[in-house]
C-alpha positions in Angstrom: 0.0 0.0 0.0 1.2 3.5 -0.6 -0.1 6.6 1.2 1.2 9.9 2.5 2.5 8.4 5.8 5.0 6.1 3.9 6.9 4.5 6.8 4.1 4.7 9.3 2.0 2.6 6.9 4.9 0.4 5.8 6.2 -0.6 9.2 2.8 -1.4 10.7 1.5 -3.4 7.8 4.8 -5.2 7.1 4.5 -7.5 10.2 1.0 -8.5 9.2 2.0 -9.1 5.6 5.0 -11.1 6.6 2.8 -13.3 8.7 0.8 -14.2 5.6 3.7 -15.9 3.9 1.6 -18.4 2.1 -0.6 -15.6 0.6 2.6 -13.7 -0.3 3.8 -16.8 -2.2 0.5 -17.0 -4.1 0.6 -13.3 -5.1 4.3 -13.4 -6.2 3.8 -16.7 -8.2 0.8 -15.1 -10.0 2.9 -12.0 -10.8 5.7 -14.0 -12.1 3.4 -16.1 -14.3 1.7 -13.0 -15.8 5.0 -11.2 -16.3 6.5 -14.2 -18.1 3.4 -14.7 -20.2 3.4 -11.0 -21.3 7.1 -10.4 -21.8 8.8 -13.8 -22.0 11.1 -15.7 -19.7 14.3 -13.7 -20.2 14.8 -11.4 -17.2 17.3 -9.3 -19.1 14.7 -8.1 -21.5 11.6 -8.3 -19.2 11.9 -5.7 -16.4 8.6 -6.7 -14.8 9.7 -10.4 -14.5 13.0 -9.3 -13.0 11.2 -7.3 -10.3 8.9 -10.2 -9.7 11.7 -12.7 -9.3 13.5 -10.4 -6.8 10.2 -10.2 -4.8 10.2 -14.0 -4.8 13.7 -14.1 -3.5 12.8 -11.5 -0.8 10.2 -13.9 0.6 12.5 -16.9 0.4 10.6 -18.7 -2.3 12.2 -22.0 -3.2 14.1 -22.0 -6.5 12.1 -24.8 -8.1 8.8 -23.0 -7.2 10.1 -19.8 -8.8 11.3 -21.6 -12.0 8.0 -23.5 -12.3 6.0 -20.2 -12.2 8.2 -18.8 -15.0 7.8 -21.8 -17.2 4.0 -21.8 -16.7 3.9 -18.2 -17.7 6.0 -18.8 -20.7 3.8 -21.6 -21.8 6.4 -24.3 -21.2 4.1 -25.9 -18.6 0.3 -26.1 -18.2 -1.2 -23.6 -15.8 -4.0 -21.2 -15.1 -4.3 -18.3 -17.5 -4.3 -15.1 -15.4 -4.8 -11.6 -16.8 -4.1 -8.2 -15.4 -7.0 -6.0 -14.4 -7.2 -2.6 -12.7 -9.9 -1.4 -10.4 -10.3 2.3 -9.4 -12.7 3.9 -6.9 -13.2 6.1 -3.8 -13.0 5.2 -0.1 -14.3 7.1 2.9 -13.6 10.9 2.9 -13.2 10.7 -0.9 -9.8 9.0 -0.8 -8.8 7.8 -4.3 -8.0 4.0 -4.4 -6.1 2.3 -7.2 -5.9 -1.5 -7.4 -3.8 -3.8 -9.6 -4.9 -7.4 -9.7 -4.4 -10.6 -11.7 -7.3 -13.0 -12.1 -8.6 -16.0 -14.0 -12.2 -14.8 -13.6 -12.8 -11.0 -14.1 -16.5 -11.2 -13.3 -15.8 -12.9 -9.9 -13.0 -10.5 -9.0 -15.1 -7.4 -9.9 -18.0 -8.6 -7.8 -15.8 -9.2 -4.8 -14.0 -5.9 -5.1 -17.3 -4.0 -5.5 -18.7 -5.7 -2.4 -15.7 -4.8 -0.4 -15.9 -1.2 -1.4 -19.6 -1.0 -0.5 -19.1 -2.8 2.8 -16.6 -0.2 4.1 -18.1 3.0 2.8 -16.5 3.2 -0.6 -17.5 3.1 -4.2 -16.0 1.2 -7.1 -15.7 3.6 -10.1 -14.9 3.4 -13.8 -11.3 2.6 -15.0 -9.5 5.9 -15.3 -11.4 7.8 -12.6 -8.4 8.0 -10.3 -5.5 6.5 -12.1 -4.3 9.9 -13.3 -3.6 10.8 -9.7 -0.8 8.2 -9.3 2.6 7.6 -10.7 4.3 4.1 -11.0 7.5 4.3 -9.1 10.1 2.1 -7.4 10.6 2.6 -3.7 13.7 1.3 -1.8 13.6 1.4 2.0 16.9 1.6 3.8 17.1 1.6 7.6 18.7 4.9 8.7 20.7 3.6 11.7 24.4 3.7 10.9 23.9 5.1 7.4 25.3 8.4 6.3 22.5 10.3 4.5 24.7 12.2 2.1 26.7 9.1 1.1 23.5 7.1 0.5 22.0 9.9 -1.6 25.2 10.1 -3.7 25.3 6.4 -4.4 21.5 6.3 -5.2 21.6 9.3 -7.5 24.6 8.1 -9.4 22.9 4.7 -9.9 19.9 6.5 -11.4 17.5 7.2 -8.5 15.1 10.1 -8.9 14.9 11.3 -5.2 15.4 10.3 -1.6 13.5 11.3 1.5 14.4 11.0 5.2 11.5 9.4 7.0 13.2 9.3 10.4 13.7 5.6 10.9 14.4 4.9 7.3 15.4 6.5 4.0 13.1 6.0 1.1 14.8 6.1 -2.3 12.5 6.7 -5.2 13.4 5.4 -8.7 11.9 4.7 -12.1 10.4 1.3 -11.5 12.3 -0.4 -14.3 15.6 0.7 -12.9 14.8 0.0 -9.2 16.8 -3.2 -9.0 19.9 -1.5 -10.5 19.7 1.1 -7.8 19.2 -1.5 -5.1 22.2 -3.4 -6.3 24.4 -0.3 -6.3 23.3 0.5 -2.7 23.9 -3.0 -1.5 27.3 -3.0 -3.2 28.3 -0.4 -0.7 27.4 -2.8 2.2 24.3 -0.8 3.0 21.3 -3.0 4.0 18.1 -2.6 2.1 15.0 -3.5 4.1 12.7 -3.7 1.1 12.3 -2.7 -2.6 8.9 -2.6 -4.3 7.0 -1.1 -7.2 4.3 1.3 -5.9 1.7 3.6 -7.3 2.5 6.9 -5.6 -0.2 9.6 -5.3 0.5 13.2 -6.6 -1.5 14.6 -3.6 -3.2 13.4 -0.4 -6.5 13.7 1.4 -6.3 14.1 5.2 -8.6 11.5 6.9 -9.6 11.5 10.6 -11.9 9.7 13.1 -14.3 7.1 11.9 -13.5 7.7 8.3 -9.9 6.8 9.0 -10.9 3.6 10.7 -13.3 2.6 7.9 -10.6 3.4 5.3 -8.0 1.3 6.9 -10.4 -1.6 7.2 -11.3 -1.2 3.5 -7.6 -1.1 2.4 -6.8 -4.1 4.6 -9.6 -6.2 3.1 -8.7 -5.3 -0.4 -5.1 -6.3 0.2 -6.2 -9.7 1.6 -8.0 -10.6 -1.6 -6.1 -13.4 -3.4 -6.6 -11.6 -6.8 -5.2 -8.3 -5.6 -1.5 -7.6 -6.2 -1.3 -4.0 -4.9 -3.4 -1.3 -3.4 -2.6 2.4 -3.5 -4.5 5.3 -1.9 -3.9 9.0 -1.5 -4.7 9.3 2.2 -2.9 11.2 5.0 -3.5 10.1 8.6 -1.9 11.6 11.7 0.9 9.3 13.1 -0.7 9.0 16.5 -4.0 7.9 15.0 -2.2 5.5 12.6 -0.5 3.9 15.6 -3.9 3.4 17.2 -5.5 2.0 14.1 -2.6 -0.5 13.5 -2.5 -1.7 17.1 
């Protein structure tokens, strides 16, 4: 998920996501399969597949499972035919929500997503209604402890990063998504630990959400993320850190 409170959102949701290792495997396998089907099995020429393979390694996916997913996507093995689909809509307080999914049944997925939106005070809209508010970007999270900010920024920018922000506990390096892994490799080559690297849809602006609306929004986003078909969820919300701590407790 991507919102205004980058690290506040990331650090509180990461533990819950890590606990769902089986679900993480399912999502990554699906992404690898779709990436290989659309762009081929060669990671050198298929940036999306390369990112997906790195995500598989980050969750310690067994090598044979990873290779089987690539072969299924490339048509070398029989498998389910997944296709990409985007859902867009609005949550409580008018927050824009952008969802990327992969499914073998678009009618089923759309019905489930629409039901989830309605249950938590949102509305599923037409494709294109909020997508223009987001930019696809690579985000590399580096723990700040023991890391010199100027040195990290120099390495990142020389490797092709677009920007870097200090979020207190971490530095967040922003890159063109297709060059994200190159920047990550350059950072790690300097013996700097990378906590995570992921492709995200980053909002151009945010909506401040408070009270019951914030509670309903976080429930909506959480339920959307738990859907097996959903790969990623982005929303242009801003929630006070103290309230975020309370909601994530």
